[in-house]
C-alpha positions in Angstrom: 1.3 8.2 6.1 0.5 11.8 5.6 -1.8 11.2 2.6 -4.3 9.5 4.8 -4.6 12.4 7.2 -6.7 14.1 4.5 -9.6 11.7 5.3 -12.2 12.5 7.9 -11.9 9.2 9.8 -8.2 8.3 10.0 -7.6 4.7 11.2 -4.4 2.8 12.2 -4.9 0.5 9.3 -4.7 3.5 6.9 -1.5 4.7 8.4 0.1 1.2 8.1 -0.4 1.5 4.4 1.9 4.5 4.5 4.4 2.5 6.5 4.3 -0.2 3.8 5.2 2.4 1.2 8.2 3.6 3.1 9.5 0.3 4.3 8.5 -2.1 1.5 7.6 0.0 -1.6 10.6 2.4 -1.6 13.3 -0.4 -1.5 11.6 -2.2 -4.4 11.3 1.0 -6.4 15.0 1.9 -5.8 16.0 -1.6 -6.9 14.2 -1.4 -10.2 15.4 2.1 -10.9 19.0 1.0 -10.2 18.6 -2.0 -12.5 17.7 0.2 -15.4 20.0 3.1 -14.5 17.0 5.5 -14.1 17.1 8.7 -12.0 13.7 9.8 -10.7 12.0 12.5 -8.8 10.6 11.8 -5.4 8.1 14.4 -4.2 8.2 13.8 -0.4 6.1 15.5 2.3 8.0 16.9 5.2 6.0 14.7 7.5 7.4 11.7 5.6 11.0 13.0 5.8 10.7 13.2 9.5 8.9 9.9 10.0 11.0 7.7 7.7 14.5 9.3 7.6 16.1 6.0 6.5 13.9 5.7 3.5 14.7 9.3 2.4 18.4 8.8 3.0 18.3 5.7 0.7 16.6 7.8 -2.0 19.2 10.5 -1.7 22.1 8.1 -1.6 20.9 6.5 -4.8 21.2 9.9 -6.5 17.5 10.7 -7.0 15.9 14.1 -6.9 13.9 15.0 -3.8 11.3 17.7 -4.4 8.6 19.6 -2.3 5.2 18.0 -1.6 4.0 20.1 1.3 4.5 19.2 4.9 1.5 17.0 5.8 -0.1 16.4 2.4 -2.9 19.0 2.9 -4.8 20.3 -0.1 -3.8 23.9 -0.5 -7.2 24.9 -1.9 -8.6 24.1 1.6 -6.0 26.2 3.5 -6.1 29.8 4.4 -3.3 31.9 2.9 -1.5 31.9 6.2 -1.8 28.1 6.6 -0.5 27.5 3.1 2.5 29.7 3.6 3.3 28.2 6.9 3.0 24.7 5.5 5.2 25.4 2.6 7.9 27.0 4.8 7.7 24.1 7.3 8.4 21.6 4.5 11.2 23.8 3.1 12.9 23.9 6.6 12.6 20.1 6.9 14.2 19.6 3.5 16.9 22.1 4.3 17.9 20.0 7.4 18.7 17.0 5.1 20.6 19.2 2.7 17.9 19.6 0.0 17.0 22.8 -1.7 14.1 21.6 -3.8 13.8 22.7 -7.4 10.3 21.5 -7.8 6.9 21.3 -6.2 3.9 19.1 -6.6 0.6 19.9 -4.9 -0.7 17.1 -2.7 -4.0 17.2 -4.4 -2.8 18.3 -7.9 -4.7 21.5 -7.1 -3.9 25.1 -6.3 -5.3 27.9 -4.1 -5.4 31.5 -5.3 -1.9 32.1 -4.0 -0.1 28.8 -4.6 1.6 29.9 -7.8 2.7 33.2 -6.4 4.2 31.4 -3.4 6.2 29.1 -5.7 7.6 32.2 -7.5 8.4 33.9 -4.1 10.3 30.9 -2.8 12.3 30.4 -5.9 11.1 27.1 -7.3 12.2 26.3 -10.8 9.2 24.1 -11.7 5.9 22.7 -10.7 4.2 19.5 -11.7 0.5 19.7 -10.6 -1.5 21.2 -13.5 -3.0 19.8 -16.7 -3.2 22.5 -19.4 -0.9 20.5 -21.7 0.1 16.9 -21.9 3.6 16.4 -23.5 5.0 20.0 -23.4 6.2 22.0 -20.4 4.7 25.5 -20.3 4.5 28.6 -18.0 1.3 28.7 -16.0 -0.2 32.1 -15.5 -0.6 34.4 -12.5 -3.7 36.6 -12.3 -6.1 35.0 -14.7 -9.7 36.3 -14.4 -12.6 34.0 -15.5 -16.0 33.1 -14.2 -19.3 31.8 -15.5 -20.3 35.3 -16.3 -17.1 36.4 -18.0 -14.6 34.7 -20.4 -11.0 34.2 -19.7 -8.8 37.2 -19.3 -5.2 35.9 -19.2 -2.8 37.0 -16.6 1.0 37.1 -16.9 3.1 33.9 -17.5 4.8 32.8 -14.3 8.6 32.4 -14.2 8.4 28.7 -13.3 8.0 25.8 -15.7 5.0 23.5 -15.5 5.6 19.8 -16.2 2.0 18.7 -16.7 0.6 15.6 -15.1 -2.7 13.8 -15.5 -4.8 11.6 -13.3 -4.8 8.8 -15.8 -1.0 8.6 -15.2 -1.4 8.5 -11.4 -1.3 5.0 -9.9 -3.4 6.1 -6.9 -6.5 6.7 -9.1 -6.3 3.2 -10.6 -5.1 1.1 -7.7 -5.8 2.5 -4.2 -8.8 0.8 -2.6 -10.7 2.2 0.4 -13.9 1.4 2.2 -14.9 4.8 3.6 -14.9 7.0 1.7 -15.3 4.3 -1.0 -12.7 4.0 -3.7 -12.7 1.0 -6.0 -9.0 0.9 -6.8 -8.9 -2.6 -8.1 -7.8 -2.1 -11.7 -5.8 -4.9 -13.3 -2.3 -3.9 -14.1 -2.8 -4.9 -17.7 -5.5 -2.2 -18.0 -3.2 0.5 -16.6 -0.2 -0.7 -18.6 -2.4 -0.4 -21.8 -3.3 3.2 -20.9 0.3 4.2 -20.2 1.9 2.5 -23.1 -0.7 3.7 -25.6 -0.3 7.3 -24.5 3.5 6.9 -24.6 3.4 5.4 -28.1 1.1 8.2 -29.4 3.5 10.8 -28.0 6.5 9.0 -29.4 5.0 9.0 -32.9 3.5 12.4 -32.9 5.3 14.8 -30.6 8.9 15.8 -31.2 10.7 16.0 -27.9 7.6 15.0 -25.9 7.8 14.5 -22.1 5.4 12.1 -20.4 5.1 12.6 -16.6 3.9 9.5 -14.7 3.1 9.8 -11.0 3.4 6.8 -8.6 3.2 6.3 -4.8 5.4 3.7 -3.1 2.5 2.3 -1.1 0.7 1.7 -4.4 3.2 0.8 -7.1 5.3 -1.1 -4.5 3.0 -4.2 -4.7 4.7 -7.1 -6.5 2.3 -7.3 -9.4 2.5 -3.5 -9.9 6.3 -3.5 -9.8 6.1 -6.1 -12.5 3.8 -3.8 -14.5 6.2 -0.9 -14.0 9.1 -2.9 -15.3 7.1 -3.8 -18.4 6.4 -0.2 -19.0 10.1 0.7 -18.6 11.1 -2.0 -21.1 8.4 -0.9 -23.6 9.6 2.7 -23.6 13.3 1.8 -23.8 12.6 -0.6 -26.7 11.9 2.5 -28.9 15.7 3.3 -28.7 15.6 7.1 -28.7 13.9 7.4 -25.3 15.3 8.3 -21.9 14.0 8.5 -18.3 15.0 11.6 -16.3 14.3 13.3 -13.0 12.1 16.4 -13.7 14.7 18.7 -12.1 17.3 17.7 -14.6 15.0 18.5 -17.5 13.9 21.8 -15.9 17.5 22.8 -15.3 18.2 22.5 -19.0 15.1 24.6 -19.8 16.3 27.3 -17.3 14.1 30.3 -16.2 
């Protein structure tokens, strides 16, 4: 539900979409992941952990990674430093109550404030997956960059955490989530999205040694039957290459180390 609280006019119908994700989408996703023996990363807001404990318990019981996604899905770039710190701590405490010490973080908006990266270092995260300065290679984002329209980039120091880059083209929300006000089309055919995802994967597979493709999905979006069918086609396409594996981000980041 928490994603919808970012809109100015929050309606009951919006919130029921979130309930669909927890009660219908999550079981379907867990079933298909189990069928193919895939372990995945679930970035779960603290608000969701507290609202749908049975869904979160099912995710953990299936052996998937649970990572930090704020408390109430608020864009950190719109928070004061005090609000952002409090929000991050509140979500950490909620995860601690269910026995999770998260390795990773994804910003609710795939965006940062001026202090987000320093907070991730301070609280001991191993990785982030919000930024887009690469596509198939994890990297260390920088703290303290200076750049403006008047002055070119002066690079800061590399952060201790790893960045596993994502991209909006590989986010199901961008393609599929319809809304009246504010208006979002969100009516893409799964065949269009499947073409984008498979073509990008194929290019990586042919051109990047050891490449990593991060795909972001939301249970209330990908959980629809025709999109679950698309997800299965994507999984099969990737596995058909033979030398490909699906992994939770935390497992990959742990191998990388600090």
